[in-house]
N, C-alpha and C positions, 0 to 999 in steps of 0.2 A: 489359617484355616486350611484343613487338608482337602485335597481334591475329591476324595471319596465321600465326604460328608457335606461339602459346600452347597450342594443343591438343596439340602434340608433347610438352610437358612441363608439363601443367597440374596434375599431382599429384606429391607427393614420391616416390611409387613409381616414376614414370617417370623422375624425376631420378636414381634409383639405377642406371639402365641406361646403357650407353654411348651409345645412340641419343638418349635424352632429355637427358642431360647435354651431349652434343655439340651438339644443337639449341639448348640454352640458351646455351652458350658462343658459338656462331656468331651467335645473336641479340644477345648482349651486344656483340660486336665490331661487328656491323652497326649497331646503335644508336649506339655510340660514334663510328663513322665518320660517321654522319649528323649528329652534333652538332657536328662541327668543320669547319674549312676543309680544303683539299687537303693542307696540310702535316701536319695532325693525322692525316688519313686515311692518308697514306703512312707515318707513324710507327707508327700502330696496326697497319696491315697488315704492315709490316716486323717488328713485334714478334710478331704471330701466326705469321708464316712462319719465324721464327728458332727453330731447334732444335725443342724439344718444348714450347714455351710453350702452344700450343693444347691439347695433351694434358694438360699440368699444370693448366690452367684447368678442363678437363673433369673431371679426377680430383678437383680441389678441390670442384667442384659435387657430384659423387657422394658425397664424404666428408661434406659438410655435410648432404646429404639423409639420409644414413645415421644421422647423430647425432640426428636428431629422432625 
């Protein structure tokens, strides 16, 4: 989790909301893009843009936060 966005989802309560879970999902994708070369960035961004993958990731984060 990056320091600049951690306040958006610093508690599991905020991860249960669309805004908090979306911020976490975007931060995960941004971090993954920063960890790889341009090929990996393209693949990650293509995955995020494909269909409802970003929404599914957000919903998975919300579900995991709700379980605790």
